C-alpha positions in Angstrom: 7.9 19.6 -1.4 6.7 18.6 2.3 8.9 17.1 4.9 7.0 14.3 6.9 7.8 11.9 9.3 7.5 8.3 7.9 7.0 5.0 9.8 9.9 3.4 7.5 12.5 4.9 5.1 13.8 3.9 1.7 12.7 0.8 -0.6 11.0 -1.9 0.7 9.5 -5.3 -0.5 6.4 -7.6 0.3 7.5 -10.6 2.3 6.0 -14.0 1.0 6.7 -17.4 2.5 8.3 -18.5 -1.0 11.1 -16.3 -0.1 11.8 -17.1 3.3 14.3 -20.1 2.4 16.2 -18.0 -0.1 16.7 -14.9 2.3 18.5 -17.1 4.7 21.4 -17.3 2.2 21.4 -13.5 1.4 24.4 -11.5 2.7 23.7 -8.3 0.9 19.9 -7.3 0.8 18.9 -3.8 -0.6 15.7 -4.1 1.4 15.2 -1.4 3.8 11.9 -2.5 5.2 9.5 -5.4 4.7 5.6 -5.8 4.5 3.3 -8.6 5.4 -0.3 -9.3 5.3 -1.0 -10.0 9.1 -3.8 -12.6 8.0 -1.2 -14.9 6.6 1.0 -14.9 9.7 -1.3 -14.5 12.7 -1.0 -17.9 14.8 1.6 -19.4 12.4 4.1 -21.4 14.4 6.8 -23.9 13.6 9.5 -23.0 11.2 7.8 -20.0 9.4 6.9 -18.6 12.9 10.4 -18.7 14.2 11.7 -17.2 11.0 9.1 -14.3 11.2 10.2 -13.6 14.7 13.8 -13.6 13.6 13.2 -11.1 10.6 11.0 -8.7 12.7 13.5 -8.6 15.3 16.1 -7.5 13.0 14.4 -5.6 10.3 11.6 -2.8 10.1 8.3 -4.3 9.3 4.9 -3.0 8.3 1.6 -4.6 7.8 -1.0 -4.3 4.9 -4.5 -6.0 5.8 -6.5 -8.2 3.4 -9.6 -8.9 5.4 -10.8 -6.0 7.6 -13.5 -5.2 4.9 -13.6 -1.5 5.8 -16.5 -0.8 3.4 -18.6 -4.1 4.0 -22.1 -4.4 5.2 -21.4 -6.6 8.1 -20.1 -5.5 11.5 -16.5 -5.1 11.9 -14.8 -8.2 13.2 -13.6 -7.0 16.5 -12.2 -10.3 17.5 -10.0 -10.2 14.6 -8.8 -6.6 15.4 -8.0 -7.8 19.1 -5.7 -10.6 17.5 -4.3 -8.0 15.2 -3.5 -5.6 17.8 -1.7 -8.4 19.7 0.2 -9.4 16.4 1.2 -5.7 15.9 2.9 -5.3 19.3 4.4 -8.7 19.4 6.4 -8.1 16.3 6.8 -4.5 16.8 5.1 -3.7 13.6 5.8 0.0 12.6 2.7 0.7 10.7 -0.8 -0.9 9.6 -2.7 -0.2 6.3 -6.0 -1.7 4.8 -7.7 -1.2 1.3 -10.3 1.4 0.8 -12.7 -1.6 -0.4 -14.8 -4.4 1.0 -14.3 -8.3 0.8 -17.1 -9.6 2.8 -20.8 -9.8 3.7 -22.1 -12.9 5.5 -18.8 -14.4 4.7 -15.6 -13.5 2.9 -15.7 -12.8 -0.9 -12.2 -13.6 -1.6 -11.9 -10.4 -3.6 -11.7 -6.6 -3.0 -14.8 -4.8 -4.4 -15.4 -1.3 -4.9 -17.2 0.8 -2.2 -19.8 3.2 -4.1 -18.5 6.6 -4.4 -21.3 8.6 -2.5 -21.6 10.9 0.5 -23.4 8.3 2.4 -20.5 5.8 2.0 -17.9 8.7 3.2 -19.6 8.5 6.4 -20.2 5.1 6.9 -16.5 4.0 5.9 -15.1 7.0 7.9 -17.0 5.8 11.1 -15.6 2.2 10.7 -11.9 3.5 10.1 -12.2 5.7 13.3 -13.6 2.6 15.4 -10.3 0.6 14.0 -7.9 3.3 15.1 -9.6 3.3 18.3 -9.5 -0.4 18.8 -5.8 -0.5 17.7 -4.8 2.7 19.4 -3.1 4.1 16.4 -3.5 5.8 13.3 -3.9 3.5 10.1 -3.6 4.3 6.4 -6.1 3.4 4.0 -5.1 2.4 0.2 -6.7 3.7 -2.9 -7.6 0.6 -4.8 -8.0 -0.5 -8.3 -11.6 -1.0 -9.4 -13.3 -2.2 -12.6 -16.9 -0.9 -11.8 -18.3 2.0 -10.1 -21.8 1.1 -9.0 -24.1 3.9 -7.6 -21.3 6.6 -8.3 -22.1 10.1 -7.2 -18.6 11.3 -6.6 -15.3 11.2 -8.6 -12.9 8.8 -7.1 -10.4 11.3 -6.0 -13.2 13.2 -4.2 -14.4 10.3 -2.4 -10.9 9.2 -1.6 -10.1 12.7 0.0 -13.5 12.9 1.6 -12.8 9.7 3.5 -9.2 10.7 4.6 -10.6 13.9 6.0 -13.8 12.7 7.7 -11.8 9.5 9.3 -8.6 11.7 10.0 -6.6 8.7 8.9 -3.6 8.5 6.6 -3.0 7.4 3.1 -1.2 4.4 1.5 -0.7 5.7 -2.0 -0.7 2.9 -4.6 1.0 4.4 -7.6 0.2 1.5 -9.8 -3.4 1.6 -9.0 -3.8 5.3 -10.2 -2.1 4.2 -13.6 -4.4 1.2 -13.7 -7.6 3.2 -12.8 -6.5 5.8 -15.3 -6.5 3.6 -18.2 -9.6 1.6 -17.1 -11.6 4.8 -16.5 -10.1 7.1 -18.9 -8.7 9.9 -16.6 -5.3 11.7 -16.4 -3.0 9.9 -13.8 -1.0 13.1 -13.2 -4.1 15.1 -12.6 -5.1 12.7 -10.1 -1.9 12.7 -8.3 -1.8 16.3 -7.9 -4.8 16.1 -5.9 -3.7 13.5 -3.3 -3.0 15.1 0.2 0.6 14.9 0.7 0.4 15.6 4.5 -1.5 12.2 4.9 0.6 10.1 2.7 2.8 7.7 4.6 4.2 5.3 2.0 3.9 4.1 -1.5 3.0 0.7 -3.2 4.2 0.0 -6.6 3.6 -3.0 -8.7 3.1 -5.1 -12.1 -0.1 -5.7 -13.6 -1.7 -7.6 -16.7 -2.8 -5.9 -19.8 -6.0 -7.8 -20.6 -7.0 -5.5 -23.7 -5.9 -2.1 -24.9 -8.3 -0.4 -22.5 -8.6 -2.9 -19.6 -5.7 -3.5 -17.2 -6.0 -6.1 -14.5 -3.9 -5.3 -11.2 -2.4 -8.6 -10.6 0.8 -8.0 -8.7 2.2 -10.8 -10.9 4.6 -8.9 -13.1 7.5 -6.6 -13.5 6.8 -2.9 -12.9 6.3 -1.0 -16.6 7.8 2.2 -17.6 4.8 4.2 -17.3 4.4 3.4 -13.7 8.1 4.2 -12.9 7.6 7.5 -14.8 4.4 7.9 -12.5 6.5 7.2 -9.4 9.0 9.9 -10.4 6.3 12.3 -10.8 5.2 11.5 -7.2 8.6 12.1 -5.7 8.8 15.3 -8.0 5.5 16.7 -6.3 5.7 15.2 -2.8 9.6 14.5 -2.3 11.1 11.0 -1.5 8.5 8.9 0.1 9.0 5.1 1.4 8.1 2.9 -1.4 7.3 -0.8 -1.4 7.5 -3.1 -4.4 4.6 -5.9 -4.2 4.8 -9.1 -6.1 2.1 -11.6 -5.1 2.5 -14.6 -7.8 4.8 -15.5 -10.6 7.4 -14.7 -8.1 10.9 -14.6 -9.7 14.3 -14.9 -7.9 15.2 -12.8 -5.2 17.9 -11.2 -7.3 15.2 -10.3 -9.9 13.2 -8.5 -7.2 16.2 -6.8 -5.7 16.8 -5.4 -9.1 13.6 -3.8 -9.0 14.1 -2.6 -5.4 17.4 -1.1 -6.4 15.5 0.8 -9.2 13.2 2.3 -6.5 16.6 3.3 -4.5 18.1 4.8 -7.7 14.9 6.9 -8.3 14.8 8.1 -4.8 18.6 9.1 -4.8 17.9 11.1 -8.1 15.2 13.0 -6.6 16.8 13.7 -3.4 19.9 14.9 -5.2 17.5 17.1 -7.4 15.7 18.5 -4.5 19.0 19.4 -2.8 20.3 21.1 -6.0 17.1 23.1 -6.1 17.6 24.4 -2.6 21.3 25.5 -3.4 19.4 28.0 -5.8 21.2 26.7 -8.9 17.9 25.5 -10.5 
C-alpha cells in the first residue's frame, strides 16, 4: 500500500442547498469534509451565501466542477476560471476536481458527454488541463466518468484515462460507482480496471447510488442508496491502495440527513476496518 498526502481525510458528503436548514440542528455530524459544485454557489448571497461562509469557515471543503467542459470543442471559459479562482481562495477550498468529459459546444448541453478515446484527444484534453492548472495555480483532479457510448474509440477506457493523467500531470478523483456502472454497461471486469488505477495520483474517492434501467444498462443518477456490489468495490479499493478519503454523492431523491449520515458512517466503518487490517498486516501476524 502507498501512503499519500490527501487534501482531506475520512468520510465526506456533498452539500446541497436542501440540507442547509437541517444542518443547523445537527449537534453530532459524522461528516469529515464537504464537497460543493462551485457553479451552484459562485455569486450566491443572502441567506445561503452567509450559510456557506459559515460552513467553509468551520469545516474542510473541496469543490467538484460541473461546467468546465475539459474535453469540449470550444475554448476554455477563462473568465469563469478567474471567478472560480477567487471563489476557491475566498472559501479556503482545499481541492478542486472536474469530470473527464465535456458539456458544451457553442452553449451548454446540460449533460456530461464522453470524450473519444483516442491519442489525439489525449493531447487535446491534457493541454486544456495544464492550462486550467496554470490559471488556478494549483493541481486539479480529473474524475473517471460514466458513459453510455464510446464514439470513435481507439483506446480502452483505462488506457485513455491513464494517458490523460500522465500527459497532463494531474491527479485523479476516483469514482468507484462509475467503474461499477461502466463495467456492467460495457462488459468489463471492474476489479481488473481498478488494479490499473495509478495510486500515486488518486486524491479522493466518490461513491454513489444509481438506477438499473435494464439487466445490462445502469444509469448513473446519484439518486439512490449505494448498493452492496459498489460497497464491495470500495473495499477492494481500500485493500489495494489503503484508506483514501471517500465522499458520498446524492443529487436528487435526497433523504433525511440521518439516512445520509448512516451511509457516511458505513464509509467510516469500512475505513476503520481496513486501517485495522493494514495495521495487523504490518505487525507480521497476517
